[in-house]
Structure formats: C-alpha cells, structure tokens
C-alpha positions in Angstrom: -140.1 112.1 193.3 -141.0 111.5 189.7 -144.7 110.8 190.1 -146.8 113.8 191.3 -149.3 116.4 190.2 -148.2 120.1 190.2 -151.1 122.5 190.8 -151.7 126.2 191.0 -154.8 128.4 191.7 -155.7 131.9 190.9 -158.3 133.7 193.1 -161.0 136.3 192.4 -160.1 138.4 195.5 -158.0 138.2 198.6 -160.0 135.3 200.0 -158.4 131.9 199.5 -161.8 130.4 199.0 -162.4 132.5 195.8 -160.6 130.2 193.3 -161.3 131.4 189.7 -158.9 129.2 187.8 -157.1 125.9 188.3 -154.0 124.5 186.6 -152.7 121.0 187.1 -149.9 119.1 185.4 -149.6 115.3 185.8 -146.1 113.8 186.0 -145.4 110.1 185.6 -142.0 108.5 185.8 -140.4 112.0 185.4 -142.4 112.9 182.3 -145.3 115.3 181.9 -148.1 113.1 180.6 -151.3 115.3 181.0 -152.5 118.7 182.1 -155.8 120.2 183.2 -156.9 123.9 183.0 -160.3 125.1 184.1 -161.8 128.5 184.7 -163.9 128.3 187.9 -167.0 130.4 188.9 -166.1 131.4 192.5 -169.6 132.8 193.2 -167.8 135.8 194.7 -167.0 139.3 193.7 -163.8 140.0 191.8 -161.2 142.5 193.0 -159.6 144.8 190.5 -156.1 144.0 191.9 -156.5 140.3 191.3 -157.9 140.9 187.8 -154.8 143.0 187.0 -152.6 140.0 188.0 -154.3 137.1 186.2 -156.6 139.0 183.8 -159.6 136.8 184.5 -162.9 138.7 184.7 -166.4 137.9 186.0 -167.5 137.6 182.4 -164.8 135.0 181.7 -166.1 132.6 184.4 -169.9 133.3 184.0 -170.6 129.9 182.5 -167.8 128.0 184.2 -168.3 125.3 186.8 -168.1 126.0 190.5 -165.2 124.4 192.4 -167.2 121.5 193.8 -168.3 120.4 190.3 -164.7 120.7 189.0 -163.2 118.8 192.0 -165.6 115.9 191.8 -165.0 115.6 188.1 -161.2 115.0 188.6 -161.3 112.8 191.8 -160.1 109.7 189.9 -157.1 111.5 188.6 -155.9 113.1 191.8 -156.8 110.6 194.6 -153.8 109.1 196.4 -151.4 111.3 194.4 -148.6 113.5 195.7 -149.7 117.2 195.1 -146.9 119.8 194.6 -147.3 123.6 194.6 -144.9 126.5 194.6 -145.8 128.3 197.8 -148.1 125.7 199.4 -148.9 128.2 202.2 -151.3 129.8 199.6 -152.3 127.0 197.2 -152.7 124.3 199.9 -154.9 126.4 202.1 -156.9 127.6 199.0 -157.6 124.0 198.3 -158.6 123.3 201.9 -160.8 126.4 202.1 -162.7 125.6 199.0 -163.2 122.0 200.1 -164.7 123.4 203.3 -166.7 126.1 201.5 -168.5 123.5 199.4 -168.5 120.7 202.0 -166.6 118.4 199.7 -165.3 115.0 200.8 -161.6 115.3 200.1 -159.4 112.9 198.3 -156.3 111.5 200.1 -153.1 113.3 199.1 -149.6 114.1 200.3 -148.4 117.6 199.8 -145.0 119.3 199.0 -143.9 122.8 198.3 -141.1 123.6 195.7 -140.7 127.0 197.4 -139.8 125.3 200.7 -137.6 122.7 199.0 -135.7 125.3 197.0 -135.0 127.4 200.1 -133.4 124.4 201.7 -131.6 123.0 198.6 -130.5 126.2 196.9 -128.9 128.3 199.6 -128.2 131.9 199.3 -130.5 132.9 196.4 -131.8 136.5 196.6 -135.3 135.3 195.8 -137.2 132.0 195.7 -140.1 133.2 193.6 -141.3 131.0 190.8 -140.1 133.3 188.0 -136.7 133.8 189.6 -136.1 130.0 190.0 -137.3 129.5 186.4 -134.7 131.9 185.3 -132.1 130.1 187.3 -132.9 126.7 185.8 -133.7 128.0 182.3 -137.4 127.0 182.6 -139.7 128.8 180.3 -142.5 130.8 182.0 -144.1 132.9 179.3 -147.4 133.6 181.0 -146.7 134.0 184.8 -149.9 134.0 186.9 -151.8 131.9 184.4 -152.6 128.8 186.5 -151.6 126.2 183.9 -148.4 128.0 183.1 -147.4 128.3 186.7 -148.3 124.6 187.4 -146.2 123.6 184.4 -143.3 125.6 185.7 -143.7 124.1 189.2 -143.7 120.6 187.7 -140.4 121.3 185.8 -138.9 122.9 188.9 -139.7 119.9 191.0 -138.1 117.6 188.4 -135.0 119.8 188.3 -134.7 119.6 192.1 -135.4 115.8 192.1 -132.7 115.1 189.6 -130.1 117.6 190.9 -130.4 116.6 194.5 -131.4 112.9 194.1 -134.8 113.3 195.9 -135.8 109.6 195.5 -138.5 109.4 198.2 -139.8 111.1 201.3 -137.0 109.9 203.4 -134.3 111.4 201.2 -136.2 114.6 201.1 -136.3 114.8 204.9 -132.6 113.8 205.2 -131.6 116.6 202.8 -134.1 119.3 203.7 -135.8 118.4 207.1 -139.1 118.7 205.3 -142.0 116.3 205.8 -144.9 116.1 203.4 -148.3 117.6 204.3 -151.5 115.6 204.4 -154.9 116.1 202.9 -157.6 113.5 203.9 -161.2 113.4 204.7 -160.3 113.8 208.4 -157.3 116.1 208.3 -155.3 118.9 206.6 -151.7 119.7 207.4 -149.3 121.6 205.3 -145.8 120.4 204.8 -143.6 120.5 207.9 -140.3 122.3 207.9 -138.2 121.3 210.8 -135.8 123.8 212.2 -132.1 123.2 211.6 -130.1 122.9 214.8 -127.8 125.7 215.7 -127.7 129.1 214.0 -131.0 130.7 212.8 -131.2 130.8 209.0 -133.0 134.0 208.1 -133.3 133.0 204.5 -135.8 130.3 205.5 -138.4 132.8 206.7 -141.4 132.8 204.4 -141.9 136.1 202.6 -145.5 137.4 202.3 -147.0 137.0 198.8 -149.5 139.8 199.2 -147.5 142.5 200.9 -148.0 146.2 200.2 -145.7 147.0 197.2 -145.4 150.6 198.4 -143.5 149.7 201.6 -139.9 150.7 201.3 -138.7 147.2 202.2 -140.8 145.5 199.6 -138.6 143.4 197.3 -135.5 144.7 199.1 -132.7 142.5 200.6 -132.0 143.3 204.2 -129.2 142.3 206.6 -129.1 142.8 210.4 -126.0 143.5 212.4 -125.5 144.6 216.0 -127.9 144.0 219.0 -131.5 145.1 218.5 -133.2 146.5 221.5 -136.9 145.9 220.7 -136.9 142.7 218.8 -134.9 139.5 218.4 -133.2 139.3 215.1 -135.7 136.6 214.0 -138.7 138.7 215.0 -137.3 141.7 213.1 -136.6 139.5 210.0 -140.2 138.2 210.2 -141.4 141.9 210.2 -139.4 142.4 207.0 -140.8 139.3 205.4 -144.3 140.4 206.2 -143.7 143.5 204.3 -142.4 141.6 201.3 -138.7 142.2 202.1 -136.0 139.5 201.9 -134.0 138.8 205.1 -130.4 137.8 204.4 -127.9 136.1 206.6 -124.9 138.0 205.2 -124.1 140.9 202.9 -123.7 140.4 199.2 -124.1 142.5 196.0 -127.9 142.1 196.3 -128.2 143.7 199.7 -130.1 147.0 199.8 -130.3 147.8 203.6 -128.2 147.2 206.7 -130.2 147.5 209.8 -127.8 148.4 212.6 -128.6 147.7 216.3 -126.9 149.9 219.0 -126.5 152.5 216.2 -125.2 155.4 218.3 -122.7 153.2 220.3 -121.4 151.5 217.3 -121.0 154.7 215.2 -119.6 156.8 218.1 -117.3 154.2 219.7 -116.3 152.5 216.5 -117.2 148.9 217.6 -118.0 147.8 214.1 -118.9 144.3 213.1 -117.4 142.7 210.0 -120.8 143.1 208.3 -120.7 146.8 208.9 -117.2 147.2 207.8 -118.0 145.3 204.6 -121.0 147.5 204.0 -119.0 150.7 204.4 -116.4 149.4 202.0 -119.1 148.5 199.4 -120.7 152.0 199.8 -117.3 153.7 199.3 -116.9 151.6 196.1 -120.2 153.0 194.8 -122.7 150.3 195.9 -126.2 151.7 196.6 -126.5 150.4 200.1 -128.1 152.2 203.0 -127.3 151.7 206.7 -130.2 152.6 209.0 -130.8 152.5 212.7 -133.3 150.3 214.5 -135.3 153.5 215.2 -135.5 154.3 211.5 -136.3 150.7 210.7 -139.4 150.8 213.0 -140.6 154.0 211.3 -140.2 152.5 207.8 -142.0 149.2 208.8 
C-alpha cells in the first residue's frame, strides 16, 4: 500500500464535529509528495483541555475557513484515494460527523487505521500509541498533536508496516491481519473491520480509550488477569480497563503493573496458584513494582 493519504484532525472540544485543524500527507509510490495543513474555524466553543493539548485557540482560527469550505477545496486531491489515520475510531468518525454537520456530499474513499494494523502486525507491544510506535521505528515526531506532524508520522508508519510486512494490497492486508478497509461514500460510512481471530481471545487487541480520565489508577498501566472472575468475563473486565485508559495484557512481562486475581481468597488460602501468579510473586520478590489485587479491589478502583 504505497499510494494513500494520511490524515489527522484536532478538535476544539470533546465533540468530534468540532475540528479545528487538519493535517494531510499525500503518498505516491511510497514517497511523500505533498502535504496540506489548515486551521479550521469549528464555529464552536473551545475547551481548555483541548487547547492544552494542541495549543490552538479561538483567536488562531478566527479568520480560518469552516470545514465545508476546506473540504470542498481539496475534493480533487482526495477523491477515490485510500485514507489512512492512526486511530481511525476517532479521526474517521470526526470526518463523518463534520460531513454530516455541514451536509457535505462526501468523496469516495477507502479507510485504514495504522493503530489497528500495528496491533495485529507488531504483537506484544506495551503500547500502540503513535509516539510509542514512532520511537520503535525511529520516526521523528517533534510536535505531537500538531495535525500535520501526526499525519506525517502516520504516513511514515504506514510505509514502515507496508515494507516490513509486505502489505501489497487489500488482500494481503486481510490475510495477515484479518482487517478489511472501511468505506466513505455519498451513501455510506463504515470504519475498517477487524475480524476476530479464531481461538483464544487476544486482550491486546482491545482498543484503549483515547480520552480516559488520567486520574484513574489504571490509566496508562499494564494489567494482566489470572484466575476466574466472578462478576465479569475476562474480556469484559479487560474492556473496562481499556475504557479507563489501561492496557490489557495477555501475559506478564517487565511492563506489567497490576495482576488482577480472580478467586482471590481461595487461591491465596489453598495455594492453587497459576503460572502467571507464581511468576508475578517471583518478580515482586526480585524487586519489581508489581501489585496483585483482588477482583473486589479492582471493582473499587475502576
């Protein structure tokens, strides 16, 4: 996949239809050939939290075009192109919601997500955030949360994945990742489809909330489950963690911060310890800052 447009949006507030800046990077034959950056007047109030992230203020966009004016000005460049974002669950729906807001007739596009692709192709990473993957591949990201800088990083990440894993077309992508491209058209919007792998549940594939409360004790922490939970399935519990910004893991490694233990009392009293729990206790004895908590404590912390 060496012909695509990487894109990124920043928003004025928590609403996806409040786009205040756009970055797009055009890739042809595996080379970046053009880029677009535009401040957008969202015609909405700005939230202080968003300003603290991207540093765009109402004064900055006062004389900028609204999204409909911008979109119609670039139609010829983006129509019938593959559009790629890092975390399409946000940027893709931001695009859809702004098209709806301004009653814009959409171009025809297919959509892919480097976040989803990375989770399937790069197994076992502690994080799949854009900045973490840039560090992994040595991609420069000097101004994270600037729409053009993030779009540039997304484009370079897509090219790395394409070359390293020989992603030649949509069929090879599906064969290696079980991911189908999304669709944007005048009659439809569908985000990219991630098919479930057969067999064992892969908790690392659960999408982590991008706007979780940073004060939650699980935010940014790596969590492993062991033992039988009484109130949730393991997948349900892992989704609760992901909703709080935590990172569910399949197994224990040096990045793990918490072990959530089902049947806590029975395991600790009768000594029926899983290999995960035994490994955790060994790591703790060796000085690792790792905490074992019960399902009851997990519910309180959530």
